[in-house]
N, C-alpha and C positions, 0 to 999 in steps of 0.2 A: 555561490549562488544563495541569495536569501531566501529563507523559509517564510511561509505565511499560512495562517490557518485562521478559522473563525471559531466562536464559541457559541454555543446554545445551552440552555438549561432546561432540563426536563426532570420532573419529580424531585427537584432539589440537588441533581447532580449534574455538573458540568460534563459536556461532550464536545469534542472538537470536530469541526467540519473540514476536512482536508481542502485547501485551497492552494492552487498553483498557477500564477499568472506569468506570462512571458515578460522577461527582464533583459533588455538588451545589455550584454556585458561591456565593460570598458575595454579598449584595446590594449593589449599587453605591451609593455615596452621591451620587446624581445626582437632579435632579428628574425627568428623563426618560432612557430608554435604550433601545436595540433589544432585540428579543426574543432576539437571539443571545447577550446577556448572560445568558440562562437556561439555555443549553446544558449538557447533561450530559456531552458528549464532545468530545475535541479532533477537529479536522478535519485533513484531509491532502491533498495534492497527491502526485503520483507521485514527486516529488523529495523532498518533506519526510518521506514514508513511508520511503524508502530511507535517508534521513539519520537518522531517528529509530530505525530497527529493524535497519539494516544488510542488509536483504533486500529484494528486489523485491515491490512489490504484486502481487496476481493480475492476469493480463492482463485487458484490458477484456472484459466480457461483454455482447454486444449485445442479448441477451435480458433484461437488467435496465437500470434507469435509473441515472444517476449517483448514488453515494453515497459521500460524503467522510468518514464516520465508521464505527466499528465497536464492537461489544460483545463482548468476549471471555468474559464471565461468563455467557452464555446457554447453555442445555443443548441440544447439536446431536446428542445420542446417538440420536435418533429424527427422521427427516426430517419427521414430522408436527408436531413441536413448533413452537409460536410464541411470539413475543416481543410485548409490549404496552408502548406508550409513550404519554406525554402530548405533544401538540404545540399549536401555535397556528395556528388556520386558519379560513377563512371557512365559515359554514354555508350552507344552501340559500336563506336570506334576505338572504346578503351581510353578515352580521355576523360580527366576529371574536370568538373564544373559545377556551377549552380544548377540544381534541377528543382522541379515543382513536385511536391508530394501531397496528395489528396487521401483522405481517409474518412469514414463516417464519424460525424461529430461524437457519436455516443462512445466510439472507440477512443477518440482524442482525450475524452475527459476522465479515462480510467487507466491505471497501470495494469500491467499483467505480468505478476512477479512470480518466479518459480519458488518452490518451497511449500512447506505444509502450513496451514493455518493453525495457530497455537490458541489454546483456551485457557483462562486463569483458573488456577486450582480452586476447588470447592473448599471454603473455609468455613467451619463452623465455630461460632463464638462460644467461649465457655459459658457455663451457667451455674446459678446457685439454687436451682431447683432441688427439693429434697423429697424423699418418699419414706415415710417413717423415721425421719431424721438422717437417713443416709443420702449421699449425692446420687442425683439421676444422671445417666449418661446424656450429655448434650445432643449426642446423634439422634436421639428419638424426639427432639423437640422441632416445631415448625411454626411459621405464621399461619394464622387461619386463612389468609388470602391464597396461599401456597397450597393449602390443604383443599380448599375449594376447587382450585384450578387442576388439581391432580384427580380429585374425585371426579370432575367431569371428563377429564381425558381418559380415564380407565372405565368410565361408566359404573363407578361404585355407588354405594348406597350407605345410609345410616352413619352419617359422619358425626363422631361423639369426640368430647374432650374428657381425657382421663383425669380423675379427682381423687383416686384412691379410695380408701374406706377408713372406718373408724380407727382400725389397728395401724394401717400404713396411709395416712392422708398424705397427698401430694401437695406440697407448699410451694406456691409461685411467688417469688418476690414482685413487689409492686412496679419495679423497673423492667421486669422481665416481660416483653410481648409475646413470646413463643409459649406454646403449650404442647403437650403430648396428644396429638390428634389421630384418631383411628377411623377407618371406614372398612366396609366389606366389599370384596370383590370375588366374584365366583364362589360365594359361601364362605371365604376365608376372612378373618379380621386382619388387616394390614396397618402397619404404623406408617404415618406419612413420613416422618423424619427419615426412617430406614429406606424408603422408596426413593426419597430425593437424594440420598447418599449415593445409591446405586445409579440413579439417573446422571448423576455429575461425577462419576468415577473417573472419567477421562478429562474432566475440566467443564467449567460452567459454560453451556452452549454447544458442547460437542454433540454432533449429529448422531441420531439413534432413534429407536422406536421401542414402544412397549409391545411384549408378546403376551397375551393373556390366554393363548389357546390351550395351555396345559395346566391351568389352574392358578396358582399364584403369579402375579405379573413378574415379568423377567425384562430387564432393560437390555436391548440388543442393540450394539453399537454398529453404525452403518460402516460398510466397507471403506477402506482408505481411499481417498479421492486422489486422482493424478496431481502430481506437484510440479511437473515440468522439469524436474532435475536433469533429466537426460535428453531434453529437448534440443535438437542440433540446428534448427531452423535459424537463419539470420534474424536478429531482433529488427524491431522498427527503428528507422533512423531517427536522430535527434534534430528537431527543427533548429535551424542556425540564423543568425543575423545575416545581412547583406554583407558582401566584402567591401571595405572602404577604398577609396581611390589609391591609397599607398598600400595596398595588400594585393598580393597574387598568390595563386596556388602552384605548388612545386611537388611534382611526383617523385617518390622516392622508393627504395626497396621494402619500405614498411608501410606503403600506403601514399598518403598525400599530407602535406603540411602547408601552412600558410607562412609566406614571406613578407616582411615590411620592406618595401622598395626603398624608402627613404632611408632607412638604416642600413640597407645593402649598399646603396650609393655612397653613404657616409664612410662604410668600411672600405669600399673599394679605393675612395680617395686617400684614406690614411695608409692603405697598403701600396699605393701608387699604381693601382691597376686601371686598365682602360674603362672608362665608364660611359653611360649612356650620354652625358653632357659632352664627353670627349668626342663621341661619334657625331652629335650634332654640330659641333664646332668644325670638325673636318669635313663634313657635308656642306657646311655654308662656304669654307674655303675653296672646296672642289667646284662649287657653283660659280664662285667669282673667278676662279682661274680658268674656268671653261668659257665664260664670257669674254675674257681678255684674250683667248687665244684664237 
């Protein structure tokens, strides 16, 4: 199944928009094949979704069953909108056949994949900053914008840039945008770079919160979210294309498969077996003989 994605650009960085539109697959040139060969959409794991689109799949939603496909063409402008698809399923009498599947459009537009969301490692670029001629640890450096955002988040005050003194001057290369920024929280002077390092210890964007109730700010990681790894509910069915005139369903011990009647008839002829055409011919002969008798 072909992959598709869109691209947007924000602040000089490209970001992919996951796109998945229904594509009618070609008919396999096989006597029999699984109903998965009729699938209208590609399927994903959490890993293949990230590889295909460059973004994380939404976190596992325990209120929904597993869903490995998505349809970005549905109209989600109204929460009441629904999407309608064809599937192959058992009816109340235990027979396989085409059925209709309805779901909220909002659900149709998203995957629901088991597994934990992963976060990129926090990487600190090396620096050529010196203090009194000695290298400064890059962990203590940060951008002013990040310093001001953290200042506001922690309710700090007195943001200052360290410049050293006459004996130990801090020298920032012209190409280095970061500085050593500090501010005060609960009466204690805190280094912004060190705070950012703590905040991103589990990866950039990993959920958590600051606790300032005991003096120095402490980053507290949120409890692990459910991953759906042990969810035993049946997943959402895959939308399928309509059966073609030369296709029929055939139940077996392992479920149901699709059989090409044209290839089946060719095989029967080659093997000298009684075919549907043979039955039709005999029926015509019988009708002729019945009229003559």
